[in-house]
Kinemage of the C-alpha trace (Angstrom):
@kinemage 1
@onewidth
@group {chain A} dominant
@subgroup {mainchain}
@vectorlist {calphas} color= white
{ca unk a 1} P -14.170 293.468 121.466
{ca unk a 2} L -13.373 293.633 125.357
{ca unk a 3} L -9.839 293.347 127.010
{ca unk a 4} L -11.001 290.361 128.951
{ca unk a 5} L -11.832 288.907 125.108
{ca unk a 6} L -8.140 290.073 123.325
{ca unk a 7} L -6.604 288.074 126.889
{ca unk a 8} L -7.995 285.100 126.133
{ca unk a 9} L -7.015 284.828 122.383
{ca unk a 10} L -3.263 285.786 123.092
{ca unk a 11} L -3.059 283.791 126.179
{ca unk a 12} L -4.663 281.348 124.012
{ca unk a 13} L -2.212 281.331 121.352
{ca unk a 14} L 0.495 281.369 123.532
{ca unk a 15} L -1.040 278.591 125.266
{ca unk a 16} L -0.557 276.662 121.585
{ca unk a 17} L 2.950 277.506 121.292
{ca unk a 18} L 1.759 280.804 118.969
{ca unk a 19} L 4.097 283.496 119.464
{ca unk a 20} L 2.183 286.550 119.610
{ca unk a 21} L 2.223 289.912 121.720
{ca unk a 22} L -0.425 291.720 122.332
{ca unk a 23} L 0.736 294.865 121.136
{ca unk a 24} L 1.988 293.587 117.714
{ca unk a 25} L -1.902 291.287 117.042
{ca unk a 26} L -1.885 292.318 114.026
{ca unk a 27} L 1.463 291.596 113.373
{ca unk a 28} L 4.738 292.933 111.732
{ca unk a 29} L 4.935 294.527 108.571
{ca unk a 30} L 8.307 294.767 106.376
{ca unk a 31} L 9.434 297.333 104.195
{ca unk a 32} L 8.455 295.493 101.494
{ca unk a 33} L 4.834 295.315 102.797
{ca unk a 34} L 4.604 291.748 103.738
{ca unk a 35} L 2.640 291.165 106.801
{ca unk a 36} L 4.187 288.181 109.389
{ca unk a 37} L 1.665 286.745 112.453
{ca unk a 38} L 4.305 285.901 114.711
{ca unk a 39} L 7.945 286.467 116.042
{ca unk a 40} L 10.712 285.155 117.916
{ca unk a 41} L 12.815 287.737 118.787
{ca unk a 42} L 16.312 286.719 120.662
{ca unk a 43} L 18.277 289.360 121.831
{ca unk a 44} L 21.794 288.098 123.013
{ca unk a 45} L 22.997 290.822 124.420
{ca unk a 46} L 20.470 291.420 126.836
{ca unk a 47} L 20.938 291.256 131.005
{ca unk a 48} L 19.993 287.849 131.807
{ca unk a 49} L 22.789 287.054 129.480
{ca unk a 50} L 22.455 285.100 125.602
{ca unk a 51} L 22.087 281.573 126.728
{ca unk a 52} L 18.677 282.830 128.931
{ca unk a 53} L 17.685 284.148 125.055
{ca unk a 54} L 18.572 280.901 124.076
{ca unk a 55} L 16.787 278.639 126.673
{ca unk a 56} L 13.672 280.675 125.770
{ca unk a 57} L 13.355 279.848 121.867
{ca unk a 58} L 15.992 276.744 120.720
{ca unk a 59} L 17.631 274.177 121.892
{ca unk a 60} L 21.055 273.408 121.833
{ca unk a 61} L 22.320 270.396 119.969
{ca unk a 62} L 24.522 267.999 121.649
{ca unk a 63} L 24.042 265.255 118.367
{ca unk a 64} L 27.058 263.373 116.559
{ca unk a 65} L 27.139 263.195 113.335
{ca unk a 66} L 28.530 260.959 111.426
{ca unk a 67} L 31.029 262.355 107.880
{ca unk a 68} L 31.815 260.015 104.359
{ca unk a 69} L 32.879 261.199 101.631
{ca unk a 70} L 35.839 263.157 101.817
{ca unk a 71} L 35.291 264.528 104.964
{ca unk a 72} L 38.254 264.107 107.645
{ca unk a 73} L 37.216 264.556 110.651
{ca unk a 74} L 33.141 263.806 112.211
{ca unk a 75} L 31.432 266.670 113.784
{ca unk a 76} L 30.282 266.775 117.028
{ca unk a 77} L 27.617 268.840 118.399
{ca unk a 78} L 28.275 270.226 122.547
{ca unk a 79} L 26.110 272.445 124.648
{ca unk a 80} L 29.679 273.893 125.966
{ca unk a 81} L 30.103 275.189 122.428
{ca unk a 82} L 27.397 277.580 122.850
{ca unk a 83} L 28.114 280.098 125.007
{ca unk a 84} L 28.029 283.670 126.159
{ca unk a 85} L 31.079 285.887 124.160
{ca unk a 86} L 31.697 289.401 124.190
{ca unk a 87} L 28.440 290.590 126.037
{ca unk a 88} L 26.510 288.147 123.150
{ca unk a 89} L 26.044 284.733 121.837
{ca unk a 90} L 29.433 282.580 120.942
{ca unk a 91} L 29.164 279.246 118.559
{ca unk a 92} L 32.317 277.658 118.563
{ca unk a 93} L 34.284 275.416 116.306
{ca unk a 94} L 36.655 274.267 118.471
{ca unk a 95} L 40.450 274.019 117.187
{ca unk a 96} L 40.425 270.487 116.442
{ca unk a 97} L 43.085 267.926 118.590
{ca unk a 98} L 42.786 264.339 117.017
{ca unk a 99} L 40.535 262.000 117.836
{ca unk a 100} L 38.223 261.866 114.998
{ca unk a 101} L 35.370 264.187 115.695
{ca unk a 102} L 35.268 268.116 115.888
{ca unk a 103} L 33.491 270.167 118.876
{ca unk a 104} L 30.817 272.365 117.295
{ca unk a 105} L 28.212 274.502 118.014
{ca unk a 106} L 24.467 274.944 116.946
{ca unk a 107} L 21.029 275.843 117.681
{ca unk a 108} L 17.456 275.290 116.341
{ca unk a 109} L 14.002 276.541 117.059
{ca unk a 110} L 11.757 274.852 119.570
{ca unk a 111} L 9.397 275.041 116.689
{ca unk a 112} L 9.424 273.381 113.451
{ca unk a 113} L 6.028 274.824 112.033
{ca unk a 114} L 7.561 278.101 110.601
{ca unk a 115} L 6.627 278.344 106.727
{ca unk a 116} L 7.909 281.560 105.091
{ca unk a 117} L 8.989 284.972 106.507
{ca unk a 118} L 11.861 287.597 106.902
{ca unk a 119} L 14.839 286.156 108.762
{ca unk a 120} L 17.369 288.680 110.891
{ca unk a 121} L 20.715 288.100 112.188
{ca unk a 122} L 23.243 291.001 113.338
{ca unk a 123} L 27.293 288.555 113.195
{ca unk a 124} L 30.510 288.611 113.417
{ca unk a 125} L 31.348 285.587 110.974
{ca unk a 126} L 34.475 283.665 112.035
{ca unk a 127} L 38.301 284.432 111.423
{ca unk a 128} L 40.013 281.210 112.072
{ca unk a 129} L 39.597 279.267 108.621
{ca unk a 130} L 38.739 275.696 108.697
{ca unk a 131} L 34.806 276.974 110.029
{ca unk a 132} L 31.049 276.724 108.404
{ca unk a 133} L 28.976 279.470 110.064
{ca unk a 134} L 25.431 279.012 109.262
{ca unk a 135} L 22.375 281.048 109.058
{ca unk a 136} L 19.290 278.661 107.735
{ca unk a 137} L 15.401 276.978 107.368
{ca unk a 138} L 15.635 273.429 107.163
{ca unk a 139} L 13.673 270.440 107.281
{ca unk a 140} L 15.231 268.201 104.669
{ca unk a 141} L 17.641 268.032 102.525
{ca unk a 142} L 15.403 269.456 99.586
{ca unk a 143} L 13.676 271.619 101.750
{ca unk a 144} L 16.284 273.992 102.682
{ca unk a 145} L 17.640 277.515 102.364
{ca unk a 146} L 21.312 278.715 103.775
{ca unk a 147} L 23.367 281.821 103.827
{ca unk a 148} L 26.178 280.636 105.333
{ca unk a 149} L 30.110 281.785 105.422
{ca unk a 150} L 33.396 280.131 104.685
{ca unk a 151} L 36.068 280.909 106.799
{ca unk a 152} L 38.493 279.369 104.815
{ca unk a 153} L 37.858 281.599 101.780
{ca unk a 154} L 40.025 283.962 100.706
{ca unk a 155} L 37.790 286.950 101.015
{ca unk a 156} L 35.915 285.657 103.942
{ca unk a 157} L 35.100 288.443 105.211
{ca unk a 158} L 32.951 289.955 102.259
{ca unk a 159} L 31.912 286.795 100.464
{ca unk a 160} L 28.596 284.953 101.578
{ca unk a 161} L 27.033 281.410 99.958
{ca unk a 162} L 23.066 281.324 99.277
{ca unk a 163} L 21.495 278.426 98.142
{ca unk a 164} L 18.398 276.884 97.889
{ca unk a 165} L 18.772 272.665 98.496
{ca unk a 166} L 19.450 271.604 96.410
{ca unk a 167} L 22.517 273.648 95.226
{ca unk a 168} L 23.829 270.771 92.925
{ca unk a 169} L 22.289 269.720 89.279
{ca unk a 170} L 24.022 266.844 88.006
{ca unk a 171} L 26.971 266.578 90.475
{ca unk a 172} L 27.456 270.338 89.752
{ca unk a 173} L 26.573 273.712 91.071
{ca unk a 174} L 23.355 274.999 89.490
{ca unk a 175} L 24.009 278.769 89.292
{ca unk a 176} L 20.074 278.972 89.463
{ca unk a 177} L 19.893 277.974 92.845
{ca unk a 178} L 23.109 278.467 94.578
{ca unk a 179} L 25.151 282.215 94.588
{ca unk a 180} L 28.188 282.859 95.766
{ca unk a 181} L 28.258 286.666 96.389
{ca unk a 182} L 31.306 288.467 96.765
{ca unk a 183} L 30.481 291.873 98.203
{ca unk a 184} L 33.356 294.928 97.770
{ca unk a 185} L 33.848 296.425 100.202
{ca unk a 186} L 32.108 294.827 103.377
{ca unk a 187} L 33.550 292.995 106.540
{ca unk a 188} L 31.660 290.375 107.895
{ca unk a 189} L 33.742 290.555 110.834
{ca unk a 190} L 32.510 293.855 111.592
{ca unk a 191} L 29.003 293.656 113.381
{ca unk a 192} L 26.001 293.663 110.258
{ca unk a 193} L 22.804 292.250 109.172
{ca unk a 194} L 22.360 289.164 107.200
{ca unk a 195} L 19.057 287.990 106.293
{ca unk a 196} L 16.847 286.494 104.331
{ca unk a 197} L 12.971 286.789 103.243
{ca unk a 198} L 11.425 283.969 102.814
{ca unk a 199} L 8.068 283.805 100.096
{ca unk a 200} L 6.211 281.343 98.285
{ca unk a 201} L 8.355 281.532 94.983
{ca unk a 202} L 11.217 283.609 95.860
{ca unk a 203} L 14.029 283.525 98.272
{ca unk a 204} L 15.749 287.290 98.463
{ca unk a 205} L 19.167 287.527 100.151
{ca unk a 206} L 20.451 290.631 101.900
{ca unk a 207} L 22.910 292.271 103.593
{ca unk a 208} L 23.683 295.599 105.241
{ca unk a 209} L 26.658 297.076 107.143
{ca unk a 210} L 29.730 298.651 106.779
{ca unk a 211} L 28.359 301.233 105.197
{ca unk a 212} L 26.433 299.193 102.407
{ca unk a 213} L 23.728 297.054 101.468
{ca unk a 214} L 23.447 293.834 98.862
{ca unk a 215} L 20.312 291.423 97.737
{ca unk a 216} L 20.223 288.845 95.838
{ca unk a 217} L 17.122 286.688 94.577
{ca unk a 218} L 17.233 282.540 94.072
{ca unk a 219} L 13.611 281.550 92.148
{ca unk a 220} L 14.389 278.004 91.834
{ca unk a 221} L 13.670 275.293 95.271
{ca unk a 222} L 12.248 277.470 97.091
{ca unk a 223} L 10.974 275.651 100.378
{ca unk a 224} L 7.045 275.008 100.546
{ca unk a 225} L 7.192 273.190 103.931
{ca unk a 226} L 7.227 274.252 107.529
{ca unk a 227} L 10.899 274.319 108.526
{ca unk a 228} L 12.963 275.004 111.598
{ca unk a 229} L 15.230 277.544 111.799
{ca unk a 230} L 19.232 276.358 112.424
{ca unk a 231} L 22.578 278.665 113.485
{ca unk a 232} L 25.834 276.608 113.396
{ca unk a 233} L 29.103 276.321 113.519
{ca unk a 234} L 30.521 273.850 111.953
{ca unk a 235} L 33.555 271.856 110.441
{ca unk a 236} L 34.409 268.574 108.886
{ca unk a 237} L 38.030 269.030 107.245
{ca unk a 238} L 36.318 268.396 103.928
{ca unk a 239} L 38.837 270.142 101.388
{ca unk a 240} L 35.669 270.692 99.190
{ca unk a 241} L 33.744 272.801 101.848
{ca unk a 242} L 34.496 273.651 105.232
{ca unk a 243} L 38.378 272.989 104.824
{ca unk a 244} L 40.192 272.798 107.874
{ca unk a 245} L 39.640 271.259 110.429
{ca unk a 246} L 41.019 274.682 112.721
{ca unk a 247} L 43.791 274.627 114.835
{ca unk a 248} L 42.091 277.551 116.428
{ca unk a 249} L 38.646 278.129 117.481
{ca unk a 250} L 36.552 279.354 115.165
{ca unk a 251} L 34.235 281.400 116.843
{ca unk a 252} L 30.642 283.567 115.362
{ca unk a 253} L 29.581 286.075 117.531
{ca unk a 254} L 25.850 286.760 117.282
{ca unk a 255} L 24.296 289.888 119.009
{ca unk a 256} L 20.468 288.871 117.789
{ca unk a 257} L 18.411 286.064 115.724
{ca unk a 258} L 14.993 288.158 114.610
{ca unk a 259} L 12.491 285.794 112.672
{ca unk a 260} L 9.126 287.313 111.668
{ca unk a 261} L 6.964 284.373 110.058
{ca unk a 262} L 3.969 282.388 109.430
{ca unk a 263} L 3.385 279.557 111.068
{ca unk a 264} L 0.820 276.122 110.269
{ca unk a 265} L 0.073 276.191 113.585
{ca unk a 266} L -0.841 279.937 114.105
{ca unk a 267} L -3.963 279.913 110.801
{ca unk a 268} L -4.243 283.306 108.789
{ca unk a 269} L -8.289 282.770 110.372
{ca unk a 270} L -7.081 282.626 114.077
{ca unk a 271} L -4.882 285.662 113.247
{ca unk a 272} L -7.253 287.620 111.925
{ca unk a 273} L -9.890 286.935 114.591
{ca unk a 274} L -6.958 287.886 117.303
{ca unk a 275} L -6.207 291.418 115.318
{ca unk a 276} L -10.057 291.862 115.633
{ca unk a 277} L -10.066 291.988 119.306
{ca unk a 278} L -6.768 294.061 119.549
{ca unk a 279} L -9.031 297.004 116.999
{ca unk a 280} L -6.881 296.380 113.940
{ca unk a 281} L -4.339 298.031 115.334
{ca unk a 282} L -1.586 298.881 113.025
{ca unk a 283} L 1.457 296.031 112.454
{ca unk a 284} L 4.821 296.749 114.339
{ca unk a 285} L 6.863 297.835 111.646
{ca unk a 286} L 10.056 295.723 111.124
């Protein structure tokens, strides 16, 4: 296949919103042998700045989410709470000053066609009590898989909450769908890699940092619907989850997000054609 044909196939994919590059035209191969067709690589430490990386592939949320139940405040996502911070990306739940809403931060992918993949971020969690830091796929309340950190947890620096929603069964935590994991010796306030692999039959959650590795598998409620990807830091004052609201700014610091995935926009047939045009080069190792 000529280089002109390869360039055409890659250009066609890009014009359709598909994210593929010629040097990885045969996909991205992870350590488990899975090959993913596409990638969104957001390096928030780049010289152009964190917000430039955000603007390439993400949307900053600005909506008001009214809260009920035991929450004591609403969630107001605001553009100002997504910002350049310590040569990386800052996501902030602001110190609550009253008024009924907590200013919070959220970014979500421009794409909502992601279906299965391997998703990683290198980040520090907030240390101010009263906030939730989330890294997750979402399309509905029953098609969602979450990594969440609660800064009000006593051992917030080494405890993480993994959930394939819904995480409740008959009003109680479903131990087969929601796992609260403590990793002795970990320190999430230093940069570590938090990851989950969304496979058809299970979600594999993992952590690597502080010289440690950890893995947790959830096989119940694995999503089956194409989704978007979201990062957020929020609080609604709910004593049953977020606690707070925070009395000082609660900031998560993110150095990068790497999303390797398949999508409903780039079929196996189209992928195989692009790979063939590239001469069946080896997949990029991730």
